[in-house]
N, C-alpha and C positions, 0 to 999 in steps of 0.2 A: 810520391809515396809508392813503395814497392807493392806489386800485386800479391794478393793473399796466396799463401802456399796451399796447393791442393795435392792430395795423395790418392793414387789409384792402385788397388791391389788386383793383380791378375793371377788367378789360380791356374797353374799351368802344368808343365811336364809334357806338352805336346808341341808339334811343329807349328800348329796354328797359334799357340800361345807365344812362342818365340817370335813369329812373324808379327803378331799384334803388338808385342812389346817394342819391336824394332820400329814399326810404323808410328806408334804413339810417341816414342822418343824423338823421332824425326819431325813429326808434324805438330805436336801439341806445344803450347807455350812453355817457356823456361821455368815458370813457377809450378809446373805440374811434375810431380815425381812418380815414376812408374816403378812399382815393387812387384816383382814376379816371385811367386812361391810354388815350390813343388815338393813332393813327399821325400825325395832323396833315396829312392830304392834303386836307382840306376847308377852304376859306376861310370865315372867320367862323363857326367851330363854336359850337354851343350848349353851353357848359360846364355840367356838372352841379354840384350842391352838393358841398362838401368840397374836398379838395386835388386839383389837376389836374396830371397829368404828360403832356407831349406829346412824341411821337417814338418811334422804335424802340428795341429793346433789344440788337440784335446777335445774333439767333438764340437757340437753346436755351441755350448757355453764358452769353451775355450776360444773358438773363432770369434764369437761376439765380443769377448773381452779384448781380444787382439785388435779388432776393428776399432773399438772404443779407445783403447790405450794408445794405439799408434795413429790415431786421428785420421783413419781412412775415410775418404769422402765417397767412394763408390767401389763396387766389386764387379769384376768381370770373371765369370766362370768359363775358362777355356780348357778345362780338363778333358780327359778322354771320355767318350760317351758311356763307357762301362765303369767309370769311377763314380759310382752312384752314391757312395757314402759322403764324399766331400761335397758333391753337388747338393745333396739334401741338407748337409750342415750349412752350406753357404746360403741357400734359400732361406732357411729358418733364422740364421744369425742376422742376416741383413734386415729381415722384417722385424726381428726383436729389438734392434737398436735404430731402426729407421734409416737405413742406408740404401740407396738405389743399387740394384743388382741386375746384371745382364748375363745371359748364357749365350756363348758363341757355340752353336751346335752345328755339326756337319750335316749337310744334306745326304739323303740316302744314296747308296750306289745305284747306278743304272747298269744292270747286268746285260751282257749280250743276249740276244734272243735264243741262242743255242746253248746257253749255260745249263748244265745239269745240276741245279741247286736244290738242296733240301734245307728248309729253314726250321730251326728248333728254338725253343724258348730259353734254354740254359745249357750250361756245360754238362750237366748230368744227362740230359737228353742227347747231346752230341756223343757222349761216351756210349750210351746205349745203342745209338745208331752204328757206331764203329764196331762194337762188340757183336752186333747181329750180322755184320757183313765180313769182318776180318780184313786182312790185307796189309798194305803199307801206307801209312798216313803221314802227311806233312802237317804237323801241329804247330800253328803259328798264332797261338792265343796268349803268349806271355807266360811268365813264371807263376803268377798268382793262382792260376786255375789248373795247373798240371795235376794236382791231386785227384781231380775228378776222373782222370783217365787211368788211375792206378788199377792194377789187377785185371787187365784185359790181356789174356795170354795169346790170343790169336791175331794181335795187331803189332806190327813193328812201327815205331814212331821215329820220324825225323823231326827234331825239335830245334827251332831257331830262337836264340836269345840274344839280347844286347851284349851280355858278357857271360863268361864261363860260370856255371853254377858252383857254389861252394861245397856242395855235397851231392851224393848220388840222387838222381831223380827217382820218384816212386813209380817207375814204369818197368814192365817186365823186360822189354827189349826196345832199345832206342839208340840213336846217335844224336849228338848235339853239334850244331854249327852256330857260329856267332856272326853278327853283322848288324849294322845300323842302317835303316832305310834312309833314302829311297834306293830300290834295287831296279835294275833294268829288266825289261821283258826277256831279253836274250839270256841274261844270267839266270833268271828264274826258270826259263824253259830248260836250260841245261841242268839245273839243279833237280828238277822234277824227273827228267829222263835218267840222269846218272843214278838216282836213288830209287828208280822204278816205282814212283809214287802212283797210287791208284785212287787216293782220296785226299782232298785238301780240307782242313778244318780251320776256320777263321771266325773271329768276331766280325759281324756286319757293322764295321766301324763308321762307314760313311765317308764322305769327301770324295776326292778323285779316286777312280778305280785303281787299286794297286796292281802292279805288274804281275804279281803271283796269281791273281784271279784271271787276268787276261791269258797268261801262259797256260794255266790249267784248262781254260775253256778251249783254247786252240788244240790242246792235246786230248780233248774229250775226257778229262779227268773230272769226276763228280765233286761237287762242293757240298760241305756241311757248314752252314752259316748260322751263327748264334745271333738272334735278333737283338737289336738295341733295347735296353731298358727304357721305360717311359721317362721323359724329362720331368723334373720337378716344376712346380708352378712358377710363374713369373715371365718376364720379357725374354725373348730370345731372337737372335739373328743368325744368318748362315754365312756371312762374309765378313772379312776383316774391315772392308770399307764401311759397312753398316755399323760395325762395332765402334770404329773411330768416330763416325758421325753421331752415334748415341752418346759417346763421351763428350764430344764438343757441345752438344745441346745442353749438357748439364754443368758445364764449367761457368 
């Protein structure tokens, strides 16, 4: 008699989600289907192994209905730490219909001791910090939060995006560069020097320390880091190995 079909939904859009999907497809039994879902905001996304679903769910109720209708057995939230809405929806939807849910959450960065870091609670606070000091800022926060930095006349922005924006950004003075991580420390150091950056603004996203942070610290460039939002209730792990083990324990 064939083994019962099991379906696991990975909420993704991150490198960790792609790696988790790949590991799960490689190591879990053939009766387990891995479905990776992401919002679809990025052009030319790097699809993970397994089945891919693109687009939103329609809030908590929509996600709960999808989990039920698609016969999803468990949910892994491997979204970006700042994707608070989908994480909140996943936590509530899983509880509502009785599905186990795990959050794969990145560990905090370990900054070098000589890092000149100012931590703020949100984008508005980061914008106020920049407005108070002026200068030339490397803004590496993604497209969703750029509006917070509109109307700052004394700051020139270097903005890095995955793909070219479809319309003008709401910034007084800026340049756009495109690229997909990872980036080397050498390339990041060159970028900072060539554009005469004197402040780097980033989400404190956690995980391995990115090269942009290391390069900025080496060049004595101050950092403005937006703290991670609090994680929703429920189980969480920090490594892909632990996430796979959590799945295996529930098959």
